[in-house]
N, C-alpha and C positions, 0 to 999 in steps of 0.2 A: 762836246764829247759826253758830258754827263747825261744830257737828254737822250742822246743816241744810245747810250748803254742802258738807260732806263727803259726805252722802247724795246730794245732787244730782250731785256729781262721779261718784259710783259708778253712779248710775242712767242718766246720759247721758254723752256724750263732751264736753259743754260744761263750762266752768269759770267760776266767779265768784270774784273776789278783792276783798275789802274791805280797803282800806289807809287808815290814819289817820296822817297825817304832820304834823309840826310845821313843816316847811319844804318848799318845792318847789324848793329849790336854784336860785332865780332863773329857773325855767322857768314858762311858762304852765300852768294846770291840765291842759289837753288834751295838751300835750307831755309833761308829767310822767307822766300816767296811761298814755299810749300807750307811752312808753319803758319803764315798768314792765312793761306787758303783753308787749312784744316781748322785752325783756332777760331777764325771768324766765320766759318761755315759758308764759304763761297760756293754757290750751287746748292743742290739738294744734299741731304745728310752725308756727312763725312767727306766733303769736297769731291763728290763724285762727278759733277758736271759743271765745274767752275774753272775759270782761267784767271790767273793772277799775272798781270804785267807789271813787273817791278823795274823801277828806274831810280838809280842813285846817281844824280847828276853832279854831285859835289866831290871835291878831292882832286888830286893831281892825276897824272897819267898812271894807269894801273889801279887807281882807287875808285874810279867811276864804274858803275855796273848796270847792266840791263839783262833781264832774264824773264822768260815766260814759263810759268809753271802750269801744267795742265792736270786737272783732276782725272781720276781713273775712268770716269764715265765718258770723257772726251778724248782719251788717248788714241782711240781708233781714228777719229777724225783729225786730231791735231797731235801727231806723235812728236817726240822730243826733237827729232831731226828737222821736222817742219818748223817747229817753234824756234829752233836755232836759226834757220834760214830767214824767218820773219825778222828776228833780231838783227842778223847780219846784213840783210838786203833791204829792209824797210826802215827799221828804227835808227840804227847807227848812222847810215848815210844822211838822213835828215838831221839827226842830232849834231853831226859834225858841221853841218851848214847853219846851225843855230835855229833850225825849224823844228822845235820840240812838238808843237801842236800838229804840224803836218805829219811827222813820223808816227805820232800816236793815232791820228786819224786813219792813216793808211794801214797800220798794223791792226787796229781794232776792226776795220772793214774786212781785212783778210781773215782774221780770227772768226768774225761773225759768219762770213760766208762758208768757212770750213765747218764750223759748228752746226750750221743749218744744213750742210750737205749740198750747198749751191754750186760749189766748185771744189776741185781737188788740186793740191800741189804735190807733184811727185817728189819723193825723197831721193836725193842724190847719193845717199849713203848706202844704197842697195849694192850688194856684191854681184857682179855679172856672173851668170850661170856657166858660160862656156869655159872660162879659165879654171873655175873650181872643178868642173867635170873632167877636164883634161888632166888637172893635177891628180885627182882621185884615180883615174885610169892609169896614169904613169906610176903612181904609188903601188897600185895593185899589181901591175906588170912587174915592177921591181921586186916585190915580195914573192911573186910566183917564180921569178928567175932565181932568186936566192934559195928558195925551197927546192927547186929543181936541182940546183948545184949540190945542195946538201944530200939529196937522195942519190945523185950520181956518185958522190964520195962514199956514201954508206954502201952502195952496191959494189963499188970497186974494192973496198976494204974487206967486205964479207964474201967476195967471190959469188955474187948472185947477179942475175941480169937486172937491168934498170926497172923494167915493168913489174917484176916481183917485188923489188925494194919499194917501189912507189906505193904498193898496197899494204905494206907492213906497218 
């Protein structure tokens, strides 16, 4: 794994750090991984094109943690939703079977491919367009109907016709 990550660092300007920690020093996994990336300078200046793969394998249920933090320069290639999918679909299943090396190999292969632009994983967190569009149209229609009713009421109480009231 170490040799593969070194070759990747030499081939690209991107960096991937795999860190295995027994404690997160009281921090949430995302905060710990991000702090490591920024403080250690993973990737070029200011953690712009680095990835930190954090694994805390110790502790009981709910105490173990796995998180992938992506630097700003790689957020387009590896957004948070994709990083979470890599954790959920590649790291954790291997870890549950006791195959820590296999999980890290698969996850780093995926991260390298995404960082190089060799392939893309579609985010499942995208909101479908049609339901949102239908909701907006129904909302606008209801607003229009409420407005129309208020104009009719105004016209009736002031003894003017609807079309005149609509333009007042």
